[in-house]
C-alpha positions in Angstrom: -9.3 -22.4 -8.1 -10.0 -25.1 -5.7 -6.7 -26.9 -6.5 -5.0 -23.6 -6.2 -6.4 -23.0 -2.6 -5.4 -26.7 -1.5 -1.9 -26.3 -2.8 -1.5 -22.9 -1.1 -2.6 -24.4 2.2 -0.1 -27.2 1.9 2.6 -24.8 1.1 1.8 -22.7 4.0 2.3 -25.5 6.4 5.7 -25.9 5.1 6.5 -22.2 5.1 5.4 -21.8 8.7 8.0 -24.2 9.9 10.9 -23.2 7.3 13.9 -21.7 8.9 15.0 -18.1 8.3 17.9 -19.1 6.5 15.9 -21.1 3.9 13.4 -18.3 3.3 16.2 -15.9 2.9 17.9 -18.2 0.4 14.6 -18.3 -1.6 14.4 -14.5 -1.5 18.0 -14.1 -2.7 17.3 -16.4 -5.6 14.0 -14.6 -6.4 15.8 -11.2 -6.7 18.5 -12.8 -8.9 15.9 -14.5 -11.0 14.2 -11.3 -11.6 17.5 -9.7 -12.8 18.3 -12.8 -14.8 14.8 -12.7 -16.4 14.6 -8.9 -17.0 14.5 -9.3 -20.8 11.5 -11.7 -20.6 9.8 -9.5 -18.0 10.0 -6.3 -20.1 8.9 -8.2 -23.3 5.7 -9.3 -21.5 5.3 -5.9 -20.2 5.6 -4.3 -23.6 2.6 -6.7 -24.7 0.6 -5.5 -21.7 1.3 -1.8 -22.4 0.5 -2.2 -26.1 -2.8 -3.8 -25.5 -3.7 -1.3 -22.7 -3.0 1.6 -25.0 -5.3 0.1 -27.6 -7.9 -0.3 -24.9 -7.6 3.5 -24.1 -6.3 3.2 -20.7 -5.8 6.4 -18.7 -2.4 8.0 -18.2 -2.4 7.3 -14.5 -3.1 3.6 -14.9 -0.6 3.3 -17.8 2.1 4.9 -15.4 1.3 2.2 -13.0 1.6 -0.5 -15.5 4.7 0.3 -17.4 7.9 -1.3 -16.3 11.4 -0.4 -17.5 15.1 -1.3 -16.5 15.0 0.9 -13.4 11.6 -0.4 -12.2 12.5 -4.0 -12.6 15.8 -3.3 -10.9 13.7 -1.7 -8.1 11.7 -4.9 -7.7 14.9 -6.9 -7.3 16.3 -4.4 -4.8 13.1 -4.5 -2.8 13.3 -8.2 -2.4 16.8 -7.8 -1.1 15.7 -5.3 1.4 13.0 -7.6 2.6 15.5 -10.6 2.9 17.7 -8.3 5.1 14.8 -7.7 7.6 14.6 -9.6 10.8 12.5 -12.6 10.6 9.2 -11.9 12.3 8.2 -15.6 12.9 8.9 -16.9 16.2 9.7 -13.4 17.6 8.5 -13.2 21.3 6.5 -10.0 21.6 6.0 -10.1 25.3 6.9 -12.4 28.2 5.6 -12.6 31.7 5.4 -14.9 34.7 2.1 -15.5 36.7 2.1 -15.7 40.5 1.5 -19.5 40.1 4.8 -19.7 38.3 3.6 -20.2 34.9 5.4 -18.3 32.0 3.4 -16.9 29.2 4.8 -15.7 25.9 2.9 -13.8 23.0 4.9 -15.0 19.9 4.4 -13.9 16.2 3.3 -16.6 13.9 2.3 -16.6 10.1 -1.2 -16.0 9.2 -1.3 -18.7 6.6 -2.6 -18.1 3.1 -2.9 -14.5 1.9 -5.1 -13.6 -0.9 -4.0 -10.4 -2.8 -6.2 -8.9 -5.4 -4.6 -5.9 -7.2 -4.9 -3.7 -10.3 -2.4 -2.6 -12.9 0.9 -2.6 -11.0 2.8 -5.7 -12.0 5.5 -4.9 -9.3 2.9 -5.8 -6.6 3.5 -9.5 -7.8 7.1 -9.3 -6.7 6.5 -7.3 -3.5 3.5 -9.3 -2.3 5.1 -12.6 -3.0 8.4 -11.7 -1.2 6.6 -10.2 1.8 4.5 -13.3 2.2 7.5 -15.7 2.1 9.4 -13.7 4.5 6.5 -13.8 7.1 6.0 -17.4 6.5 2.8 -17.3 4.4 1.6 -18.6 1.2 0.2 -16.1 -1.4 -2.6 -16.5 -4.0 -2.2 -13.5 -6.4 -4.9 -12.1 -8.7 -3.2 -9.3 -10.6 -5.2 -7.0 -13.0 -6.3 -8.0 -16.4 -4.1 -5.4 -18.0 -1.0 -6.6 -16.3 -1.6 -10.3 -16.8 1.4 -11.1 -19.0 3.7 -8.9 -16.9 2.6 -10.6 -13.6 3.0 -14.1 -15.1 6.6 -13.3 -16.1 7.4 -12.1 -12.7 5.7 -15.0 -10.9 7.8 -17.4 -13.0 10.9 -15.6 -11.5 9.7 -16.0 -8.0 8.9 -19.7 -8.6 12.5 -20.2 -9.8 13.7 -18.7 -6.5 11.4 -21.0 -4.6 12.7 -24.1 -6.3 16.3 -23.2 -5.8 15.8 -23.0 -2.0 13.7 -26.2 -2.0 10.5 -24.6 -1.1 7.1 -25.4 -2.6 6.4 -23.4 -5.8 2.7 -23.3 -4.7 3.9 -20.9 -1.9 3.5 -18.0 -4.6 0.7 -18.8 -7.1 -0.9 -16.5 -9.7 -4.5 -16.9 -10.6 -4.2 -18.4 -14.2 -7.2 -16.5 -15.7 -8.6 -13.1 -16.2 -12.1 -14.1 -15.6 -13.7 -11.9 -12.9 -15.5 -14.9 -11.5 -12.0 -16.0 -10.0 -12.3 -12.8 -7.7 -15.6 -13.9 -6.5 -14.3 -17.4 -5.5 -11.3 -15.9 -3.8 -13.7 -13.7 -1.8 -15.5 -16.9 -0.5 -12.2 -18.1 0.9 -11.7 -21.1 -1.5 -13.4 -23.6 0.9 -11.4 -22.2 3.9 -8.1 -22.2 2.1 -7.5 -18.3 2.3 -7.1 -16.6 5.7 -7.3 -13.1 4.6 -7.7 -10.9 1.6 -5.8 -7.7 0.7 -7.3 -5.6 -2.1 -5.0 -3.0 -3.7 -6.7 -1.0 -6.3 -9.5 1.4 -7.1 -12.5 2.4 -5.1 -14.7 -0.1 -7.0 -12.5 -3.0 -6.4 -12.3 -2.3 -2.7 -15.9 -1.8 -2.3 -16.6 -5.1 -4.1 -14.2 -6.9 -1.9 -15.6 -5.4 1.4 -19.1 -6.2 0.2 -18.6 -9.8 -0.9 -15.6 -11.2 1.2 -16.4 -14.0 3.6 -13.0 -13.8 5.0 -11.1 -11.0 6.9 -10.0 -8.1 4.8 -7.1 -5.7 5.3 -9.0 -2.7 3.9 -7.1 -0.4 1.5 -9.4 2.5 0.6 -8.7 5.2 -2.0 -6.1 7.8 -1.1 -8.1 11.0 -0.6 -5.0 12.7 0.8 -4.6 16.3 2.0 -1.8 18.7 2.4 -2.6 21.5 4.8 -0.4 24.7 4.6 -0.6 26.5 7.9 -0.1 30.3 8.5 3.1 29.4 10.1 4.5 27.3 7.1 7.7 28.2 5.5 6.7 29.4 2.1 9.5 27.7 0.0 9.0 24.4 2.0 5.3 24.6 1.3 5.7 25.1 -2.4 8.3 22.1 -2.6 6.2 19.8 -0.5 2.9 20.6 -2.4 4.5 20.1 -5.8 6.0 16.8 -4.8 2.9 15.5 -3.1 0.7 16.2 -6.1 3.0 15.9 -9.1 5.9 13.4 -8.4 3.6 10.8 -9.6 -0.1 11.4 -9.8 -1.1 7.9 -10.2 0.1 6.5 -6.8 -2.2 6.2 -3.7 0.1 8.5 -1.7 -0.5 11.5 -4.2 -2.2 14.5 -2.7 -5.7 15.2 -4.0 -6.6 18.2 -1.9 -4.7 21.4 -0.9 -6.0 23.1 2.1 -4.4 26.6 3.0 -5.0 28.6 6.3 -7.1 31.7 5.7 -4.6 33.5 8.1 -1.7 32.6 5.9 0.1 35.5 4.1 -2.0 36.8 1.2 0.4 35.7 -1.5 0.8 32.2 -0.1 -2.3 30.8 -1.7 -1.7 32.4 -5.1 1.9 31.3 -5.3 0.8 27.7 -4.6 -2.0 28.0 -7.1 0.2 29.6 -9.7 2.9 26.8 -9.2 0.5 24.0 -9.8 -1.4 25.6 -12.8 2.0 26.4 -14.4 3.2 22.9 -13.8 0.1 21.7 -15.8 -2.0 20.7 -12.9 -5.8 21.5 -13.1 -7.0 23.2 -9.9 -10.6 23.1 -8.8 -11.1 25.5 -6.0 -13.7 27.2 -3.7 -14.5 30.8 -4.0 -11.5 32.1 -2.3 -9.2 30.0 -4.4 -10.9 31.0 -7.7 -10.4 34.6 -6.9 -6.6 34.4 -6.9 -6.3 33.0 -10.5 -9.0 32.9 -13.3 -7.6 29.6 -14.4 -9.1 27.9 -11.3 -12.1 26.0 -12.0 -15.0 25.9 -9.4 -15.0 22.9 -7.3 -18.1 20.8 -6.8 -18.9 19.1 -3.6 -17.8 15.6 -4.9 -14.3 17.1 -5.7 -13.5 17.2 -2.0 -13.9 13.4 -1.7 -12.4 12.3 -5.2 -9.2 10.4 -5.7 -8.1 11.8 -9.1 -5.0 9.8 -9.8 -4.3 12.5 -12.3 -2.9 16.1 -12.6 -5.9 17.5 -10.9 -6.2 18.9 -7.3 -9.0 20.4 -5.3 -8.0 23.5 -3.2 -9.8 25.2 -0.4 -9.2 28.0 2.3 -9.9 26.9 5.7 -10.2 28.4 9.2 -6.9 27.4 10.7 -5.8 23.9 11.7 -9.2 23.1 13.2 -10.9 23.9 10.0 -8.4 21.6 8.2 -9.0 18.8 10.6 -12.7 19.3 10.3 -12.5 19.1 6.4 -10.2 15.9 6.5 -12.6 14.2 9.0 -15.5 14.9 6.6 -14.0 14.1 3.3 -11.0 12.1 3.8 -10.3 8.4 3.4 -8.1 7.9 6.4 -5.1 7.2 4.3 -2.4 9.8 4.4 -2.5 13.6 5.4 0.2 16.2 5.9 0.7 19.4 7.6 3.3 22.1 6.6 4.0 24.4 9.5 6.9 25.7 11.6 4.7 25.7 14.8 5.2 22.7 16.7 2.1 22.9 18.8 0.0 23.2 15.6 1.8 20.3 14.1 1.3 18.2 17.3 -2.4 19.0 17.4 -2.7 17.9 13.6 -0.7 14.6 14.2 -2.8 13.7 17.2 -6.2 14.6 16.0 -6.3 13.6 12.3 -7.5 9.9 12.2 -5.5 8.6 9.3 -3.2 5.6 8.9 -0.4 7.9 8.0 0.1 11.6 9.2 3.1 13.8 8.3 4.6 17.0 9.4 6.7 18.9 6.8 7.0 16.0 4.4 5.3 14.9 1.3 2.4 12.6 1.2 4.2 10.4 -1.4 6.2 8.9 1.5 3.2 6.7 2.0 5.1 3.7 0.9 6.3 0.6 2.6 9.8 0.9 0.9 10.1 4.5 2.4 9.2 3.2 5.8 12.0 0.7 5.7 9.8 -2.3 5.1 11.3 -3.3 1.8 8.0 -3.1 0.1 4.3 -3.3 1.0 1.3 -5.1 -0.2 -0.8 -2.1 0.4 -1.8 0.9 2.8 -4.4 -0.4 5.0 -6.8 2.3 6.2 -9.0 0.1 8.6 -8.1 0.1 12.3 -8.0 -3.7 13.1 -4.7 -5.7 12.9 -2.8 -3.9 10.3 -2.9 -0.2 9.6 -0.7 1.8 7.2 1.8 0.0 5.1 1.3 -3.7 5.2 4.7 -5.1 5.5 6.2 -8.4 6.9 5.3 -7.7 10.6 1.7 -6.8 9.6 1.5 -10.3 7.7 1.8 -12.1 10.9 -0.6 -12.9 13.7 0.4 -14.2 17.2 -0.2 -17.1 19.6 0.3 -17.6 23.4 2.8 -20.2 24.6 2.4 -21.1 28.1 4.9 -23.1 30.1 4.1 -24.7 33.5 5.4 -27.2 35.9 2.4 -29.1 36.8 0.0 -26.1 37.7 -3.7 -27.1 37.7 -6.5 -24.5 38.2 -8.2 -24.5 41.6 
């Protein structure tokens, strides 16, 4: 692990000075290598999936783990999108001139070495590696034990792309062991080699990272996400959005986990939403008002309001208008992604202004909480903290800045 860190630090120095064209050449070669090595990637993934099934992995985690032709193609396409983005390194964010004639520029620079710790999803290997390269950073990746073979096959394709462009292979390294002790070593910073840690996984992983990390962390808490259906919601739109937000993919961090319905909404609104979810195979755990509309609704316990199910389960509650929704989200939410469905612009504006989450949406599904959907090509995760990076962590969020000051001999009196 010490060697891994030192090699990453050396690679980061090369990448920080690499021209945009060379980085883009590497990204193009990476995407092509993933396409060329698709059979090897899928074979490795099949081994991971078989082992995970034997171990009794949950359906939601299995969905995150499984790769197919479409998902491998999406990885390569995501890298192509990242390549097409403007290079953030060297971009002058702001420039001004002082009264003494000095000019000052705030300019984007790479962070250095990014440590990414993630679970299950092997596609994060490609997303994280490509994003780091575009932003001029080296990456040390520690994937989940259940996706070890898949991640190794993907990393091999990324290394081939780096070689083709004449960049150091150590720019994207995969921790070569499943031993959990390696995570602890990364959290200490590998003797100063790692500049920031990005955790992407379940609550227990993120809590461990936040408790043990000795380097800065881009926090990615669980997605306890809400959809609030206002009294002024279009009923058909509400049905479509709620269904998609909960059931499109239940195992992603952008999936809705709680449905809030305005008590002033038409009487049939709640019943239609609940019936739709139940008939689609989704378990509903509700408050007394929600239980009253359908006998199949199970009573919600207090911990249901703060649970990320990552499964076909949703908590449902009737609230006192938008203020009640905001109060509930403030108490139980994780500051990840929350949505309002309403045709009342003033109510929508109030929700968007007052809900303190990384992503807030009006009349759209929470499943848009994704860097690709934001036009970032991909993401390393959805940061729920408030410092530096918040929301989808893409290329721009993987840079810092420095000040360049140009003078003509000025001295301070």
